[in-house]
TIDO-754988 format. One record per residue (C-alpha): z, x, y. Coordinates in steps of 0.5 Angstrom, whole numbers, plus 500, padded with zeros to 3 digits. Layout:
REM residues N
   z   x   y
   Z   X   Y
...
END
This chain:
REM residues 95
   z   x   y
 449 474 502
 450 481 501
 456 485 505
 454 492 507
 461 496 507
 461 503 508
 466 507 504
 470 512 507
 472 518 503
 479 519 500
 482 525 503
 487 527 497
 494 527 500
 498 534 500
 505 530 497
 507 530 490
 508 524 486
 515 524 488
 514 525 495
 509 520 496
 513 515 492
 519 516 497
 514 515 503
 511 509 500
 518 506 499
 520 508 507
 514 504 509
 515 497 505
 522 497 506
 521 494 513
 517 488 510
 523 485 506
 525 482 513
 518 478 513
 520 475 506
 523 469 510
 518 469 516
 516 462 519
 509 464 518
 506 462 511
 501 468 512
 506 473 514
 511 471 509
 506 471 503
 502 478 505
 509 481 506
 511 479 499
 504 481 496
 504 488 499
 511 490 498
 511 488 491
 504 492 490
 507 498 493
 513 498 489
 509 498 483
 505 504 485
 512 507 487
 515 506 480
 509 508 477
 509 515 481
 516 516 479
 515 515 472
 509 520 472
 504 514 469
 499 515 475
 497 521 479
 498 521 487
 490 520 488
 490 514 483
 496 511 488
 491 512 494
 485 508 491
 490 503 489
 493 503 496
 486 501 498
 486 495 495
 493 493 497
 491 495 504
 485 490 504
 489 484 502
 494 486 507
 489 485 512
 487 478 510
 495 477 511
 495 481 518
 500 485 515
 501 493 517
 497 498 513
 500 503 508
 498 510 508
 499 516 504
 499 521 509
 505 523 513
 503 523 521
 502 530 523
END
C-alpha cells in the first residue's frame, strides 16, 4: 500500500554555516542527558539524533556542505527522531 505524503517546501535559513552549526549544537547538547535513559527507545533515539546532528555541524564548520543541504539532512534526522519520540531539531531561530 502506497503512502501519500505531502512535501513541505524548505524555507532556506538566513543563518550562515557557522551560525547554523552553533545553533544545531545548542539544540542537541541536552539530548546527552538521555543517553542513559531507562527507556530504550528514548536512549537509542537520543544517540541517533545527537550523532546525526553533530555530523552535520562538523560538516558545516568544515565548509563541506551548505546550510540548505544541512536543512535537507535534518528532514531525515527529524523523521528518525519522531520514531523514537525525541524532540525535533530546527534550522531556524524562533522570532
